[in-house]
Steps between C-alpha positions, in 0.01 A plus 500: 500500500339750268222717663252688277167661548206451273286808505176646347293818543150589428432866424210736417630560150794468269705820538604667837568824308113510459449471879453120512607332817592154635209330698644148555850366515590133563853325495619159576853376582654234285841331568663323210170570312278313745255684726596493870160578645588850606288768342392862541171641386286797580226710360569870472274809520582668164359828631289531192213326318541168325367520151246236385726395219769417743268323733387266222871379471595451854163484674559782758273785567543800722297325774761220506790725592307718740688512830819344331837652588649768274814417301704716745393264776617184329798609301767414754349154568487427133862601450599293809342191339658554156844577654785504240349202293445522132130585424309258257193640338297454184537814282721618788546864373126559583543389858824690539351821354199491743700403807783750434227774461368404829841495657570843360185644648619389858868621439649161473760363250366328196558129418786480260420343169821294521302277742217436252438153370216525234335164430322662198843555338608146593181357353532699178856362437376146561176524310546782237184597327269308746255637761707555826263630739495336853174307399653385179826379661313319773300319237817419299661356811187324620470705816166501661305831439169399661530753781599793280168673433651853560858633514546454887872591558580223752341226274683648199842489669449142588409416153790697370755326729390182336537649149848640601609156591380353177667781288826399670472135417241375740544270802742224390366153609730317726658810657400615848173294519557397867236723664137515498532843329534328168847607399635666806826332608521341827682711769860403571400374847254256348757362251745453781253310711468220242663185608748324270382173357794268416438271211599138583493263199400143569760238562450321171577830321814550696612139422440553129701825498785330677500218244491769219813658641701187484471512129657848474874577508588717795153641555495848660231384744739251667763742567548626849457875524 
């Protein structure tokens, strides 16, 4: 079983060295590249204004984060959810840069780059020279984008989880299709609960088979084990 976390952040701007901060973080758990339903998401008070240029991208204004917790208040809960799993993100260095700047501010260890899985890099390898934004990849893989009017982090990670699955070969038909989750394998207990169905051929087929064996010299089927 392979556990990974698909993560996205929204920020007040592009560079934490210029004072820009994280204002939303969302992450979902995937096991064997399929979402389990577990997720973590929070708005964060960036402790500064949100420029209008950024608001046009993600849709958040200063009023939306009024009263939200500060990063220091949510850092441990976020790290607990991530655990020691690899972290999947689109243009992952951007998210790691901002999260590590926030972790540094509160005196916590940074996320190591060795845990980074960058879907933008994966997409460029598979589709060199083509548009590889999250929107472009969703359209290429025919993933529904109708709800994506802004860059909401929780919606983005749900879309990215589908893209990540497709970048790794997609859901293979005929494998693990037993549950209502559309591709999530049945639990072991459910498989064990199935009753065996012995196949009993009709009498005429058995007679025809016996007659066929009489025409063979020392057939294996007639030997006693």
